[in-house]
Residue frames relative to the residue before (quaternion, step in Angstrom):
aa qw qx qy qz dx dy dz
M 1.0000 0.0000 0.0000 0.0000 0.00 0.00 0.00
M 0.3563 -0.7334 0.5435 0.1993 3.50 -0.97 0.91
L 0.7043 -0.4768 0.3184 0.4187 3.59 -1.24 0.29
D 0.7185 0.4436 -0.2607 0.4680 3.60 1.01 -0.70
G 0.6298 -0.5814 0.3199 0.4037 3.59 1.27 0.15
H 0.5904 0.5532 -0.3815 0.4470 3.59 1.20 -0.04
C 0.4412 -0.6689 0.5171 0.3008 3.56 -1.14 0.53
A 0.6512 -0.5466 0.3659 0.3786 3.55 -1.22 0.52
T 0.6148 0.5607 -0.3507 0.4297 3.59 1.07 -0.71
S 0.6912 0.4605 -0.2929 0.4736 3.61 0.84 -0.90
L 0.6265 0.5317 -0.3392 0.4581 3.59 1.05 -0.71
S 0.6715 0.4889 -0.3103 0.4623 3.57 0.88 -0.89
K 0.6273 0.5164 -0.3453 0.4697 3.62 1.04 -0.66
N 0.6793 0.5030 -0.2899 0.4488 3.57 0.89 -0.97
L 0.7381 0.4063 -0.2239 0.4899 3.57 1.04 -0.77
G 0.4620 -0.7014 0.4334 0.3266 3.57 1.27 -0.14
I 0.4498 0.6629 -0.4631 0.3792 3.57 1.15 0.63
E 0.3710 -0.7629 0.4883 0.2047 3.57 -0.70 1.06
N 0.7433 0.3895 -0.2052 0.5036 3.56 1.03 -0.81
T 0.3364 -0.7693 0.5150 0.1728 3.58 -0.42 1.25
N 0.5641 0.6181 -0.3814 0.3927 3.59 1.13 -0.56
L 0.5887 0.5753 -0.3705 0.4303 3.58 1.11 -0.59
I 0.6163 0.5386 -0.3401 0.4630 3.58 1.08 -0.72
Y 0.6751 0.4913 -0.2937 0.4654 3.58 0.90 -0.95
L 0.6358 0.5241 -0.3293 0.4612 3.60 1.00 -0.79
R 0.6684 0.4908 -0.3029 0.4696 3.57 0.92 -0.88
K 0.6150 0.5398 -0.3478 0.4576 3.59 1.02 -0.75
T 0.6535 0.5126 -0.3085 0.4636 3.58 0.93 -0.91
E 0.6463 0.5190 -0.3162 0.4614 3.57 0.97 -0.86
L 0.6724 0.5041 -0.2962 0.4540 3.58 0.92 -0.92
I 0.6513 0.5027 -0.3183 0.4709 3.58 0.97 -0.81
D 0.6463 0.5170 -0.3190 0.4618 3.58 0.99 -0.83
E 0.6674 0.4914 -0.2955 0.4751 3.57 1.03 -0.81
S 0.7106 0.4762 -0.2610 0.4474 3.58 0.97 -0.84
G 0.4254 -0.7417 0.4353 0.2819 3.55 1.18 -0.40
P 0.8382 -0.2769 0.1670 0.4391 3.52 -1.30 -0.42
V 0.5875 0.5842 -0.3854 0.4062 3.61 1.09 -0.53
A 0.6812 0.4679 -0.2847 0.4858 3.58 0.87 -0.93
E 0.6205 0.5413 -0.3375 0.4563 3.56 1.05 -0.74
A 0.6590 0.5023 -0.3016 0.4716 3.56 0.97 -0.87
L 0.6406 0.5140 -0.3222 0.4709 3.58 1.01 -0.77
D 0.6447 0.5175 -0.3140 0.4668 3.55 0.97 -0.86
D 0.6506 0.5022 -0.3091 0.4784 3.59 0.98 -0.83
G 0.6487 0.5267 -0.3120 0.4521 3.57 1.00 -0.83
V 0.6382 0.5136 -0.3165 0.4783 3.55 1.00 -0.85
Q 0.6482 0.5232 -0.3129 0.4563 3.58 0.94 -0.88
Q 0.6532 0.5075 -0.3092 0.4693 3.60 0.97 -0.85
L 0.6553 0.5080 -0.3105 0.4648 3.57 0.97 -0.84
L 0.6425 0.5169 -0.3275 0.4613 3.59 0.99 -0.75
E 0.6476 0.5087 -0.3169 0.4705 3.57 0.97 -0.82
E 0.6542 0.5055 -0.3088 0.4702 3.57 0.97 -0.86
H 0.6343 0.5311 -0.3202 0.4616 3.57 1.04 -0.80
Q 0.6534 0.5042 -0.3111 0.4713 3.59 0.95 -0.84
R 0.6399 0.5184 -0.3206 0.4679 3.58 0.99 -0.82
T 0.6561 0.5120 -0.3023 0.4647 3.57 0.96 -0.90
Q 0.6368 0.5179 -0.3281 0.4675 3.59 1.01 -0.74
R 0.6363 0.5108 -0.3299 0.4748 3.60 1.00 -0.79
E 0.6458 0.5165 -0.3186 0.4633 3.58 0.96 -0.86
R 0.6362 0.5300 -0.3206 0.4600 3.57 1.00 -0.85
D 0.6599 0.5101 -0.3074 0.4580 3.57 0.94 -0.90
I 0.6362 0.5157 -0.3267 0.4717 3.59 1.02 -0.79
L 0.6599 0.5034 -0.3075 0.4653 3.58 0.95 -0.84
K 0.6176 0.5325 -0.3419 0.4671 3.60 1.05 -0.71
Q 0.6588 0.5002 -0.3043 0.4724 3.58 0.97 -0.89
A 0.6471 0.5094 -0.3221 0.4670 3.59 0.96 -0.82
L 0.6390 0.5238 -0.3250 0.4602 3.58 0.96 -0.80
A 0.6470 0.5148 -0.3147 0.4662 3.57 0.99 -0.86
I 0.6559 0.5054 -0.3110 0.4666 3.59 0.96 -0.82
F 0.6895 0.4653 -0.2862 0.4756 3.60 0.88 -0.89
S 0.6225 0.5403 -0.3432 0.4504 3.60 1.08 -0.61
Q 0.6445 0.5224 -0.3175 0.4593 3.60 1.07 -0.68
Q 0.6504 0.5485 -0.3204 0.4164 3.59 1.07 -0.65
E 0.6149 0.5811 -0.3525 0.3998 3.60 1.15 -0.43
């Protein structure tokens, strides 16, 4: 995941770059140049994505539970 929330695959398609690794290399270079602030932002984005995925899994479980309880009535 890039700092702006887009994945490297979509960025490479939008920019017409065939090699996705170039996107990751450039991201690493930019973070190294920007220092700890960019690193902290990148870590924060990663944490939010993980929390979002967990919340989606919880939502799906609750939907399934609701469907099961609705059938029992």
